[in-house]
N, C-alpha and C positions, 0 to 999 in steps of 0.2 A: 410848250405853250400853256398846257393845263396848269402847271405850277405857277407860272407868271400870272395867269388869270386869277388863280386863287388868292394870291397876295394882294390883289386889288380890293379884296373884300375884308381886309383886316380892320378897316375903319367902320365896318358895319357892326351892328349890335351882336350878331352871331358871326364868328370867324369861320371862313370857308376855306378849306384846303382840299386839294385833289390828290388822290393816290398816296404818295408818301407824306403829304402835308394835308391831313384831313382833320378838321375840327368839327365836332358834331354836337347837335342838340337832338331835337325830335322833329317829326313831321307834323307838329301841332297836336300830338295825341299823348304825350307824356301826361300822367295824371295831374290835373289842376287841383289846388286846394279846394276842398268842398265838393269835388265831383262825385258822381254816383259811384264811380269805381272805388273810391276810398271807403265807401260804406259796405263793400262786399266782405264776406268772411274770408280770412286769409286761407290760402291753399298751400299744399306742400310744394317745395321747390321742384321736385320731379314732375309733378302734375303741371305746374306752371310752365316748365321747360318744354313739356310735350306740346302744350298749346302754342308756345313760341315757335317751336320747330315746324308745326303744322302750318301756321300762318306764313312763316317765311318761305316754305316750299310752295305754297299757293302763289305768293308774290313772284317767286323765282320762275314759276311755270309760264309767266307772262313775258319773260325776257327771251329775245332771240340772240343768243351769244355765239352764233356761227362765226368763228374767228376770221374766216375768209371774207365774209360780208362786212364784218366790223371794220376791217382794214381797208377793203376796196371801196365800200359805199359810204362809210362814215369817217374814215381817216383816223380812227382811234386804235389803241393797242388791242389787236384782235386776240392774240394768244394769251395775253395777260388777263383779260377779262373772262375769256373762255375758261382758263385754268381756275379762276376763282370759283366758278360754278362747280367744276370737278372737285375742288377742295372742300366745298360744303358737303357734297355727297360722301366724300372720303371720311370726313370728320364724323358725320352721322353714322356711317357704316361701322367705323371703328369703335364708337362709343356706345352703340345700342347693344342690348342683350336679347332683343326681340328677333328671332330668326326670320319671321315674315318680313320685317322691315329691312333686314339685311338683303333679302332677295329683291325687295322693291328698289332699294338704292342701287344695287348692282345692275339690275335690269335697266334702270334709267341711265346709268353711266354707259352701259353697252350701247344704248342709242346715241348718246352724246359723242362717243369716240369714233363713230363711223366717219366723221369728217377727217380724222387723222389718217384715213386710208386713201384719201384723195391726194393726187400728186401735187396739187397747188398748195396744199397745207405745208408740205416740206419744201419751203422756198428760201431757207436761210442762206443758201449760196447765191441767190439771185437778188435779194433785197439790198438796199443801200446800208451804209454803216449805221445811220441813225436808227433805222428800223431794226437792224440786227441787234443793236444794244437793247432796244425795247423788248424784243421777242425772245432772245436767246435763253435767258434764265427760265422763262415760262415754258419754252419748248422742251427743256429738260424736265421741268416740273411735271408737265403733262405725261411724259414717259413714266416718271416715277409713280404717279397716281394710277395710271393704267396697270402698271406692274403690281402695285399694292392690292388692287382688286383681283389679281390672279389671272388677268387676261394675257393672251399670247402677245408679246411685244417684239418678236423677232423682226417683223417688218419695220418697226419704229427704230430699233437699234441699227438696222442696215442704213437707214436714212441719217441717223446721228453720226455714224462713222464717216459718211460722205462729207459732213460739215465740220468734223472734228478739227482739221487743220485751221479753219477759220476761227473756231472757238478758242483753240490754243493761242493763236496769234493775237487775239484781242484781249486776252486775260490781263496782261500788264496794264491795260488802260482802265481797268475797273477799280472801284473803291474797295475798301477792306471787307465790308459786309457782303458785297457782291462776290468777291473772291471766295469768301467763306461758303456762300451758297453753291458756287461752282464746285468747290472742293467736296462738299457733301454729295452732290450728284455724280461727280467723277468717281468717288469712292463707291457709290451704289452701283455704278456701271462697271467697276473694276478697271478704270483708267488711271494712268499716272498723271500727277500734276506737280509742278515745280515749286510748291509751297508746302509748308506744314501749318497746321492750325495754330500752333504755338507762335510761329513767325507772324502770321496774319494778326493774331490777337494782340500782339505787342503794339500794333498800330491802330488799335480800336479806340472808340470813344471812352470805353470803360478804363483802359490803361492810360489814356490821355489825362484823366482826372480833371477835366474842365470843371470850373465852379458850377455846381448843380443849378444855381439860380440863373446862370448864363447860358444854359443849354437851349439851343433853338429847337423848333418843332422837328426839324430834320435830324438833329442830334439825338433827340429822344427816340425817333424811329430807328436810328442806327443802334442805339443802346439796346432796344428790345430785340432787334434782329440778331445782334451779336450773341445774345443769350440763346435765342431760338436755335441758331446753327451749332453752337456748342452743345446744346441739348440733343439736337437731331443727330449729330455726329458722335455722340457719346463721349464728349470731351469736356464736360463740366469740371473735371479734375484739374483743368488748367487754371481755374479760379483760385486766387490766393486769399489769405485772410484780409489783406488790404483791398483786394477786389470786392470782396463781400461787404466790407465796411462802406465802400463807395456805392455799391449797388443798393444796399439797404437805405442809405441816406437819400439816394436819388429816387428810389421808389416812394418813400414817404413824402418827399417834397413834391414830386411830379403828380402823384395821386391826388393830393390836396389841391394842387394847381388845376389839374384837369377836371376835377369835380366842380370847381368854381366856374370853369369855362364850359361845362356840359360837353366835354370832349369825349364822346362815346368811343370813337375809334381808338384813341390812344389809351383810354381806360381799359378797353378790351385787351389791347396788347400788353399792358402792364399786369392785368390779371393773368394772362398767359405766362408771363415771366414768373409771377408768384406760384403758379401751378408747377412750372418746371423746376423751380428751386425748392419746392415743398415748403412754401411759406404760408401755409393755410392757417397758422396760428396768429399771424399778424392781424391786429384789429382792423387794419385797412382792407384786409382780404374780404371780410363779410360786407364791409361798406361798399366796396366796388361791385361785388357779386350782386348784392341786392339792388344797387343802382342800375346795373345792366339788365337785370331781370324785369325791371319796370320801365325800360327805355324803348321798347319796341313801338314802332308806328302802327297805326290802325291797319295799314295795307300790308304789314308783315315785314317791312324793311326796317333798317336802323339808320339814324342820322337825320340831319336837317340841311338840305341844300336847295331849298326853294329860291333863295336869293340868287344862286348860281343859275338855276333854271330860267328865272326871269331875265337875268343878264344875257344869257345865250339867246333867248327869244328876241329880246330887244335889239341885239346885235346881228341877228340873222345867222347865228352859228348853229349848224346842224349837228349837235352832239347830244346823244341820249344820256341825260343826267342819271337816270336809274342805273344804266349799265356802267357808265364811266366813273361814277362817284358813289352812289348808294350801295352798289354791289360790294365794293371793297369793305365798307363799314359793316354791312350785313354779314359778310363772310367771317371777318375776324371776331365779331361779337358772338356769332353762333359757335365758332370754334372755342372761344374762351369759356362760354357758358357750359357747353357740353363736356368739355374736358374737366371743368371744375366740378360738375355735379355727377357725371357718370364715370369718370376715370378714377 
């Protein structure tokens, strides 16, 4: 439903896309020509990023992302949005060299994961197929993040093993990049899966070689995520010379297109691709990096979705736009920036 609603806004001046189709501007606070902000002395990227992280965490503190409440009371993807918050803290934890901040981030995650010890959280064998598809990847992602922080996950693995038959049975119905995601988590858990990454990648957007000017927003998200999972699963060696030619051409075209559209979300994902492929010498790299460094909203979030907020209000739709839309954009942008500057 969210994706359908998003498409209704393509005729607006600012395109609005939800979750996998998110096109972003600012919340009315990207620097305007002649603004006071432009007259300030430039500061180092590291210092600027510290300010960005601090403002984002202040904004994040105002969100209630209890996954059970989000699903039961608001009818939105509880685990997906919950995991995005965990991902922010994981990224900050992994990229900072400040031991005090590491302790701070880990302590916060220790609080956030208490909900995973509730029986109702582990509901994948009870929910319907639609909700199962929405929650299953994030359910495994949550385990992965908790494990990356070094917390005991034996209780979580016990619950995963209860739902493993249903996970296995539904895998053939998923798309290529989702199968790649499950493969990564299965590998981390030590489980067998009936695919190889090479087999999956042969059915990817990258290998399909669709004309880059004809790629849809969803295609571009698939393109970025295919590279994410190759990188995460240490299988970038699957990329051929022709793959790289296509990737390079796609990056250049899509970066220029998304800059013209003020699409913060996809620009963040494209910057992540350049990080993972070690493309820091591309002239587009600094362009995107500087764009994102100057795209934060005054409240600490990233993106522009006020048209969606007004639409929901007018239609009486009870969906928290900050959680269901802004959060994703903020998460991917923070990850892209911190990985670019601190990794």
